[in-house]
C-alpha positions, 0 to 999 in steps of 0.5 A: 104830104102829097107828092106834089103841091101845085106842080112842085114835087116833094123832093123840090120842097125838101131841097128848098126848105133845107136850102133856107133852113141850114144857114139859119140852123148853122147861124144859131148853132154857132151863136149858141156854141160861142155862148157855151165856149164863153161860159166854158172859158169863164168856168175856169174862174169857178162855179160862181162865175158861171152862175154870175153870167147865167144870172144875166141871161133872162134880164138880157132877153127881157131887154131884147123882148121888143126887138125880138118882136120887131124881128119876127114881124119884119121877117113875116111881113117881108116874106108876105110882101115878097110873095105878093111881089111888092118889093117897095113895100118890103123895103119900106118895112125894113127901113121903118123897122130899122128906125124903130129899133134905133129909137127904142134901143136908146131908151132900153139901153139907158134904163137897163144899164142904170137899173142893173144892180136892182135887176141882178138882185131880182134875178137871184144874185147873192154875195158871191155873184152880185158884183160880177153879174152887174158888171157883165150885164152893164157891158153887154146891155151898154153895147146892145145897139150893135146887136139889135141893129144886126138882128133887124137887118138879118130879120129882113134878109131872112124874110126875103129868103136870104138866110146865108147873110145872117149865118155869115154875120153870126159865125164871124161874130162868134169867132171874134167873140171867142178870140177876144175871150181868149185874149181878155179873160185870162190875158194872153199875148200882152192883153189884160186879164179882165176875167168876166169883164173881158168876156163881156167886152169880147161879146160886144166886139163880136156884135160890132163886127156883125153889125158892120157886115149886116149894114154892108149887106144893104148896099149889095145889088143882089139884096132884095132889101137894099139902100140903092132901091130905097133911094131910087124909089124914095122909100120912106118910113110911114105910119102904115108900115109902123102899124103893120110892124106894131100889130105883130111885134106888140103881140109877139113882144108880150108873148116873149115877156110872158115866156121870160117871166116864166124863165126868170121864175125858174131861174130864181127858184134854181138860184135858191138851190145854191151856187153849184146847182144853179151853175149846173142848171145854167149849163142845162139851159145852154143845152136847150139853147143848142136844141133851140138853135136847130129849132129856130133855123127850121122856124126861120124856114117856116116863116119865110116859106109859109109867109111867101106862099101865103102872100102868093095865095098858096094856102095848101103850100103854106101848110105843106111847108109847115108840116115838112119843116116840122118833120125835118125838125123832129128828125133833128130832135131825135138825133140830139136826144140820142147824143144827150143820152150817151154824152150828157156827163161828158158834156158837163165834164167840159165845164166842171170836175166836181163829182156832185156837179157832174151828177147834177148834170147827168140828171139834167141831161135825162130831162133835156133829152125828152124836152128837146123832142117837144121843143123843136116841133113846137117852135116850128109850129109857132113859126108857121102861126107867126108867119100868118099873123096868128100872134094872139094865139101864140101869146095866149099859149105862152101865158098858159104854158110858160107863165102859168103851168111852168111857174106853178109846177116848178114852185109846187115841185120844189117848194112843196115836194122838195124835188130840187133840180128834178122839180125845176126840170119837170117844170120845164118839161110841163111847159114844153109839153103843154106848148107843143100840144097847144101849137100842134092843135092850132096848126092842124086846125088850119085857120091860120092860113086865112089871116091877113097881115 
């Protein structure tokens, strides 16, 4: 990177990137950590409980797919409008997105709660995990309104550069979740011992608190998107904003679906290896989630900073911020890889005491330490492309790498070559490698900075 970009020196850009990124990284870290602690507390009931909770992960994310697409669109559009100095339009995007989210949430909640037994069977449940998985899934999907409302408001705030709000809401949500896990899973201080049901209720209670904090942020005078400004300027949802959001959200949602199909296929294959193997696999996915928490933090910075730069017509700065975020992310991934090399078995020991599961954990840790090096960089490259509106390419890349390469490789290595968990994780590695190469190629081409949204 050049020493300066349009008068802004390298150190100033690093400070700005880290200033936006660190709250987002801490936010995602605490959310992931809360999920790990959630699983750790559930693991006291046995590996079947870990497997049951793990079964709900991909169906839950499929249910959140549309909302994730809306959130990416909102962050990119608010950042772009801020760069264009069009605050009214940024607030219009936020208001429209909230309305779309609420309407979509009603339909998705009804569908997923009703279809929970079928979905858990499709996800690979068996006799010792099915009922627990259905119960957990119904509760968290029944309370998803609070989760998606928080997500869309935080997405707008992130787009405006306010990543600290999302950090605060999710840290508090995680603490509430952990507290009620302690009270409701095994029953403490007079609370009932509800087991997996208690863990699900604790998760929902955490999102209720987060939603209240997110809504409150819209009433702060310092907020770039705020209710007072919407009232004063009579801002209303309109078709133009719906079209802008939908153009990005549609492709991003399809991209997420493509990824979830690949993830679900991997989970199904891992589930057929047995309850203990699937439980070990789920902890490995939690480790990758930890890596993703840092990747997503840097992606948030890339979307906000590159999007704002593109809105201001500063294409060179958008590229520079993308490269800078990727380099910071790579340093983080190296540190995580070292931690996994030395601490993989110790980490699995937090969940299990059985020697055969710990050996599985050591094997999985060797794969994740390589995967995380690719994962963080490709997520950041993807964020830059999304900020520019290059969502059709990211969709195509997901179809090729996750839905195609990952699924086919996993089936081949497990079903044909009988490599077991090694086959599953080599499939994950093939996905991350191919996505990294595809995203890096597109980023370096530089055509993404010429797109309009």
